[in-house]
N, C-alpha and C positions, 0 to 999 in steps of 0.2 A: 533944192524943195527936195520935203523928204517923198520917197517914191514908194505905195504901197508892195506889203508882201502877199504875196496869192494867198487868200482863205483857206487852213487849212482844213478836207472833209475828211469826218468816219462815221461812214450809214450807222456800222457796228457796234459803235460807244454812241451814237444816239437814241437807238434801236432801246442798248440800254436805261441808261437814261428816263424813255417813255415808259418805262417797265418798273417804275418803281414809283410810290404816292409824291403826291403835290408836297413840298414841305415844306408850303406857311399856313396849308388847310387840313391836308391830311386826306386830300379828294385819292381815290386812287383807279378810275373808273377813265380817266378822259385822259393821261399825264402828257402833256408839249414838251421838246426842249424848247424851253427857252433861254437865249445867247445874253450873256450879262456879257453889256457892254464899258462898265465903270475896270478904271485905268487899275491895278492891283500892285505894282514892280516888284513885288516881293515873291512872286509868285513867275516869275518873264507875261505879264499879262499886261500891251500895252491902252493908253485910250487909242479906241474907235473910232472913225468920223460915222459923221450920219450917213450916209451913205454907202459905211463902208458893215459885214455885219464880222465879227469877229470866228477865229474860228471854233468846228466844233465843238473841241476837246475843254473850250471855258462856255458849259452848262449849265440850270439846274432843272430839277422836275417843277413845272409846275402842272394845273389842270387848267384850264381853259377861260374860266372865269381870272384867275390873278395868275394867267401869265398876262388880258389886257388889263390887269391893274395895273401889273411896273413896267407899262406901258405909262402911265396915265400920273404915276409919284418916282418922288428919287428910288432906282438902285441898295441905297446902302438904309430905309427904312422898310 
């Protein structure tokens, strides 16, 4: 059975991500740090399960509306 690695947290990085504009629509009024769940082994990003949040380094800036939409759609689109 695979043992979970502890989630790497980085509040300074999250603050930086929140200072950027949304990568989907360009809104810069209420940006959130959205964690990416999709695996990308070439970048050292393994797949995370439903009860596991990815490390903070795997985040993108999204406005609240786009962040909610991301959870309803496939992240790769």
